[in-house]
C-alpha positions in Angstrom: 58.3 99.9 -92.3 58.5 98.4 -95.5 55.0 97.4 -95.7 54.1 99.8 -98.4 57.6 99.0 -100.2 57.5 95.2 -100.1 55.0 93.3 -102.2 53.4 90.1 -100.7 54.2 87.4 -103.0 51.6 85.9 -105.2 51.6 82.4 -106.2 49.5 82.6 -109.3 52.7 84.6 -110.7 54.7 83.1 -113.5 58.3 82.7 -112.5 59.5 85.8 -114.5 57.3 88.1 -112.7 57.6 86.5 -109.3 61.5 87.1 -109.7 61.1 90.5 -110.9 58.8 91.3 -107.7 61.5 89.6 -105.8 64.4 91.7 -107.2 62.2 94.8 -106.8 61.7 93.9 -103.2 65.5 93.1 -102.6 66.7 96.6 -104.0 63.9 97.9 -101.4 65.1 96.3 -98.3 68.8 97.1 -99.2 68.2 100.8 -99.8 70.5 102.8 -97.2 71.3 99.9 -95.1 74.9 98.7 -95.3 75.0 96.1 -92.5 76.0 92.9 -94.1 74.1 90.7 -91.5 71.0 92.9 -91.7 70.8 92.7 -95.2 71.6 88.8 -95.5 68.8 88.3 -92.9 66.3 90.3 -95.0 67.4 88.9 -98.3 67.0 85.1 -96.4 63.7 86.1 -95.4 62.6 87.6 -98.6 63.4 84.0 -100.6 62.0 82.1 -97.8 58.6 83.7 -97.7 58.4 84.3 -101.6 59.3 81.4 -103.2 57.0 78.7 -103.2 57.8 75.1 -102.3 61.1 76.0 -100.2 62.0 74.8 -96.8 65.0 76.6 -96.2 67.0 79.8 -97.2 70.0 81.4 -96.2 73.8 81.9 -96.4 76.8 80.5 -95.3 79.5 82.6 -95.0 83.6 81.9 -95.4 85.9 81.9 -92.6 89.3 80.5 -93.7 88.5 77.0 -95.3 85.2 76.4 -93.6 81.2 78.0 -94.3 80.0 79.0 -91.1 76.1 79.3 -90.9 74.9 82.8 -91.6 71.2 84.5 -91.5 68.7 81.8 -92.7 65.0 80.8 -92.5 64.1 77.5 -92.1 64.7 74.3 -89.5 67.6 74.7 -87.6 71.1 73.8 -90.0 74.4 72.7 -89.8 76.8 75.0 -88.6 80.0 74.3 -90.3 80.8 73.0 -93.7 84.1 72.1 -95.1 84.8 73.9 -98.4 84.6 71.1 -101.3 82.0 69.2 -99.0 78.5 68.8 -99.8 76.3 70.9 -102.0 77.3 74.4 -100.2 81.3 73.5 -99.9 81.4 72.4 -103.9 79.9 75.6 -104.8 82.1 77.3 -102.7 85.0 75.2 -104.1 83.9 75.6 -107.9 82.8 78.9 -107.4 79.7 78.3 -109.5 76.1 77.6 -109.1 74.7 74.0 -108.5 71.3 72.9 -109.2 70.6 69.4 -107.5 67.5 68.0 -108.7 67.9 65.1 -106.0 70.2 65.7 -103.1 70.1 61.8 -101.9 72.1 61.5 -105.3 74.5 64.2 -104.6 78.0 62.4 -103.6 78.9 63.2 -100.1 75.5 65.2 -99.7 75.0 66.8 -96.0 71.6 65.9 -95.0 70.7 68.9 -92.2 67.4 68.6 -92.9 65.9 64.9 -94.1 62.8 66.7 -95.6 65.1 68.5 -98.2 65.1 66.7 -101.5 66.5 69.4 -104.0 68.7 72.2 -103.6 70.4 75.4 -105.2 73.6 76.8 -104.1 75.2 80.0 -105.2 78.7 81.1 -104.7 78.8 85.0 -103.3 81.8 86.7 -104.9 83.0 90.2 -104.5 86.1 91.4 -106.3 87.3 88.0 -107.0 87.0 86.8 -103.3 84.4 84.3 -101.7 82.6 86.1 -99.3 79.9 82.8 -99.1 76.9 80.9 -100.7 73.1 81.4 -101.0 71.6 77.9 -100.3 68.0 77.3 -100.9 66.3 73.9 -100.3 63.0 72.4 -101.0 61.1 69.2 -100.3 60.1 68.5 -103.9 62.3 66.7 -106.5 63.7 68.8 -109.1 62.3 72.0 -107.9 64.8 74.4 -109.3 65.5 74.6 -113.0 67.8 77.0 -115.4 65.3 79.9 -114.4 65.6 79.5 -111.2 69.1 79.7 -111.7 69.0 82.9 -113.9 67.1 84.7 -111.5 68.9 84.0 -108.5 72.3 84.7 -110.1 70.5 88.1 -110.4 69.7 88.1 -106.7 73.0 87.5 -106.1 74.3 90.2 -108.3 72.0 92.6 -106.9 73.2 91.6 -103.1 76.6 91.4 -104.1 76.6 94.9 -105.2 75.0 95.8 -101.8 78.0 94.1 -100.1 80.3 96.1 -101.9 78.9 99.4 -100.7 78.9 98.3 -97.1 82.6 97.2 -97.0 83.5 100.9 -98.4 81.2 102.6 -96.3 
């Protein structure tokens, strides 16, 4: 499989090195695979098992005006989220990354897991079309910062390029 390609996470690495490794690993698992669900499943697992202090990582895919649960790692999650509702729906509606230091203070927060205290949600847009969002939760308050935002936006860019290839294959 990918055991010789995928580097296990190392908690002692600085964020820059950790994200560089995550990006390399994402490229490796996407290479040669065109199935959307398979690629999203591996991407969710990669983030969940590589990022420290994360209790949920996964995708919601746009279906009409709802985000529908896609591949993820973590506890059972909310299945449908209206665009414009909660952090995920707001990020989808605004088409921008949202970093929330304390989800309990976010107006209209949808609590799928009461253990989650902070969250980052990144829209996935291809050819100006919203595909869905990447959602990552943490039990720590203020877990995500500007560095996480920048590096996870790169992650989504790598993933979106692969999604684009799969749509034309």
